[in-house]
C-alpha positions in Angstrom: 294.1 -46.1 180.1 295.1 -45.7 176.4 294.0 -48.1 173.7 295.5 -48.2 170.2 295.6 -50.4 167.1 298.3 -50.4 164.5 297.4 -51.7 161.0 294.9 -54.2 162.2 293.7 -56.6 159.5 291.1 -59.3 159.6 290.3 -61.9 157.0 287.2 -64.0 157.6 286.1 -66.7 155.2 288.5 -65.4 152.6 287.1 -61.8 152.8 289.3 -58.9 153.9 287.0 -57.3 156.5 289.7 -55.0 157.9 292.5 -53.7 155.8 295.0 -52.1 158.1 293.1 -50.0 160.7 295.0 -47.8 163.1 293.3 -45.8 165.9 294.4 -44.0 169.0 292.2 -43.6 172.0 293.6 -41.3 174.7 293.0 -41.9 178.4 289.5 -40.9 179.5 288.2 -40.2 176.0 284.9 -41.4 174.5 285.7 -42.5 170.9 283.1 -43.7 168.5 283.5 -46.1 165.5 280.9 -45.3 162.8 280.2 -46.6 159.3 277.5 -48.4 157.3 276.6 -52.1 157.9 279.5 -54.3 156.8 282.1 -51.6 157.2 284.0 -53.6 159.9 283.0 -51.8 163.1 282.2 -54.8 165.2 285.0 -56.8 163.7 287.5 -54.1 164.8 286.1 -54.2 168.3 286.1 -58.0 168.5 289.9 -57.8 167.6 290.3 -55.4 170.5 288.4 -57.4 173.1 289.9 -60.7 171.9 286.9 -62.5 170.4 288.8 -62.4 167.1 292.6 -62.6 166.5 293.8 -60.1 163.9 295.2 -61.5 160.7 297.8 -58.7 160.9 298.8 -55.7 162.9 298.5 -55.3 166.7 296.4 -54.0 169.5 297.9 -52.2 172.5 296.6 -51.4 176.0 298.6 -48.7 177.7 301.4 -49.5 175.2 301.5 -53.2 176.0 300.8 -55.6 173.1 297.5 -57.3 173.7 299.0 -60.6 172.6 301.5 -60.4 175.5 298.7 -60.2 178.1 296.9 -63.2 179.6 293.2 -63.1 179.1 292.6 -62.5 182.8 295.0 -59.6 182.7 293.3 -57.9 179.7 289.9 -58.5 181.4 291.2 -56.4 184.3 291.9 -53.6 181.9 288.8 -53.6 179.7 285.2 -54.7 180.0 282.7 -55.2 177.2 279.0 -54.5 176.6 278.0 -56.4 173.5 274.9 -56.2 171.4 273.6 -59.7 172.1 273.8 -61.6 175.4 272.4 -65.1 175.7 272.6 -67.6 178.6 271.7 -71.2 178.4 270.9 -71.3 182.1 268.3 -69.3 184.1 270.7 -67.0 186.0 269.4 -64.3 188.3 270.4 -60.7 187.7 272.8 -60.8 190.6 274.5 -63.9 189.3 275.0 -62.3 185.8 276.6 -59.2 187.4 278.8 -61.4 189.6 280.3 -62.8 186.5 282.1 -59.5 186.1 284.1 -60.3 189.2 285.7 -63.4 187.6 288.9 -61.7 186.4 289.7 -60.8 190.0 289.2 -64.3 191.4 291.5 -67.3 191.8 290.4 -70.7 190.5 287.4 -72.0 192.5 287.5 -68.9 194.8 284.1 -68.2 196.2 282.4 -64.8 196.0 282.8 -62.7 199.2 281.2 -59.8 200.9 283.3 -57.3 198.9 282.1 -58.9 195.6 278.5 -58.6 196.6 279.0 -55.0 197.7 280.6 -54.1 194.3 277.7 -55.9 192.5 275.1 -54.0 194.5 276.8 -50.7 193.7 276.9 -51.6 190.0 273.2 -52.5 189.9 272.3 -49.3 191.7 274.4 -47.3 189.2 272.2 -48.6 186.4 269.0 -48.3 188.5 268.5 -52.1 188.5 269.1 -52.8 192.2 265.4 -53.8 192.8 265.8 -56.5 190.1 268.7 -58.4 191.7 266.6 -61.6 192.4 264.8 -61.5 189.1 265.6 -64.0 186.3 267.7 -62.4 183.7 265.7 -64.1 180.9 262.5 -62.4 182.0 263.8 -58.9 181.6 263.1 -56.6 178.7 265.9 -55.8 176.2 266.6 -52.5 177.8 266.7 -54.0 181.2 269.0 -56.7 180.1 271.4 -54.2 178.6 271.5 -52.3 181.8 272.4 -55.5 183.7 275.2 -56.2 181.2 276.5 -52.7 181.7 276.4 -53.4 185.5 278.4 -56.6 184.9 281.0 -54.5 183.0 281.1 -52.0 185.9 281.6 -54.8 188.4 284.8 -55.7 186.6 286.2 -52.3 187.8 288.2 -51.7 184.6 289.7 -48.4 183.4 288.2 -48.9 179.9 284.9 -50.0 178.4 284.1 -51.4 174.9 280.6 -50.9 173.6 279.9 -53.2 170.6 276.7 -51.6 169.2 274.9 -52.1 172.5 271.9 -49.9 171.7 270.8 -51.3 168.3 267.5 -52.8 169.6 266.7 -50.4 172.4 264.0 -47.8 172.6 265.4 -44.2 172.5 264.8 -43.8 176.2 267.1 -46.7 177.0 269.7 -45.7 174.4 270.1 -42.3 176.0 270.0 -43.7 179.5 272.8 -46.3 178.8 274.9 -43.7 177.0 274.4 -41.1 179.8 275.6 -43.6 182.4 278.7 -44.6 180.3 279.6 -41.0 179.7 279.3 -40.1 183.4 281.9 -42.8 184.3 284.8 -40.9 182.7 286.5 -44.1 181.5 288.3 -44.7 178.3 285.5 -45.8 176.0 285.4 -47.2 172.4 281.9 -47.6 171.0 280.7 -48.9 167.7 277.7 -46.7 167.0 275.2 -46.9 164.1 273.2 -43.8 165.0 275.1 -40.7 163.9 273.1 -38.4 166.1 274.1 -40.5 169.1 277.7 -40.4 168.0 277.5 -36.6 167.7 276.0 -36.3 171.2 278.4 -38.4 173.2 281.7 -38.9 171.4 284.9 -36.8 171.8 286.2 -38.2 168.6 285.0 -40.5 165.9 286.6 -42.8 163.3 284.6 -43.6 160.2 285.0 -47.0 158.5 284.1 -47.9 155.0 284.9 -51.2 153.4 287.3 -52.1 156.2 289.3 -48.8 156.0 289.3 -45.5 157.9 287.9 -42.8 155.6 287.6 -40.0 158.2 288.5 -39.2 161.8 288.1 -36.2 164.1 285.6 -34.4 166.3 282.0 -35.2 165.4 281.3 -31.7 164.0 284.4 -32.0 161.8 283.6 -35.5 160.4 279.8 -35.4 160.1 279.2 -33.2 157.0 276.7 -33.4 154.2 279.3 -34.6 151.7 280.6 -37.2 154.1 277.1 -38.6 154.8 276.3 -38.6 151.1 279.5 -40.4 150.2 279.7 -43.0 153.0 276.0 -43.6 153.7 274.6 -42.8 150.3 271.8 -40.6 151.7 271.0 -36.9 151.6 270.9 -35.0 154.9 270.7 -31.6 156.4 272.8 -30.6 159.4 272.0 -28.2 162.1 274.2 -26.8 164.8 273.2 -25.7 168.3 274.5 -22.1 168.7 275.7 -22.5 172.3 277.2 -26.0 172.3 278.1 -26.4 168.6 276.6 -29.9 168.7 275.5 -31.1 165.3 272.0 -32.6 164.6 271.3 -34.6 161.4 268.0 -34.7 159.6 267.8 -37.2 156.8 265.9 -36.5 153.6 263.9 -38.8 151.4 262.0 -38.3 148.1 258.8 -37.9 150.2 260.2 -35.7 152.9 257.9 -33.1 154.4 258.9 -29.6 155.4 260.6 -29.6 158.8 259.0 -27.8 161.7 261.4 -26.6 164.4 259.5 -27.2 167.6 262.5 -26.9 169.9 265.6 -24.9 170.5 266.7 -22.6 167.7 269.4 -24.2 165.7 271.6 -23.0 162.8 271.9 -24.8 159.5 275.5 -26.0 158.8 
């Protein structure tokens, strides 16, 4: 499925958060949205997954204007893994994942054997099958995010929106979650604050600054020393793996110590 935005604008509390943002996400690609805090990453995604209504411009799913689709129809096309997930009731893990089946149900329709099979498969995919009876509120942050990913998988959508889902996770769970998403071969848009994560997983990235796109392209094209200095206001060194061409970023501070390369040989960019 393709996703695109055309000149999307967002005004919140009198502040112009987005100032005409246009992106194109081809079918099956993993596209990252990067930028410093306050640049508009999450606001753009919220406009795409209908938490916010754009002040201007439009969002398209497979060429169809999002505004022309009923919420249930758009929920069959895209699922969301957000940064924060709170529930006022003590739901079990299975009950949380079953919520992902809602777009496929009629009003008051009960869950059936097929729904439970899909939920079990989703939990197994994120290695949380043994936690089905556990209370969601008793899980760690990493475990909760895997359950929320399972809920998104249970929606059986062709696209997935990740709204900074790894911000508060240990690196193990960050990589685990991103590995799972990448393996699904869905159309993915992810707001990512960690540039090394973006370089590892994204086919293409869009960089936002002050509500506008300031760069776009493959990670190795966008993530340069001048770009990082200009957009993030920090100094960095970039290294490229000779075989894959993947870029790794090392940040510098006034008190930086000499870097010791303990792993695979890399080339400075």
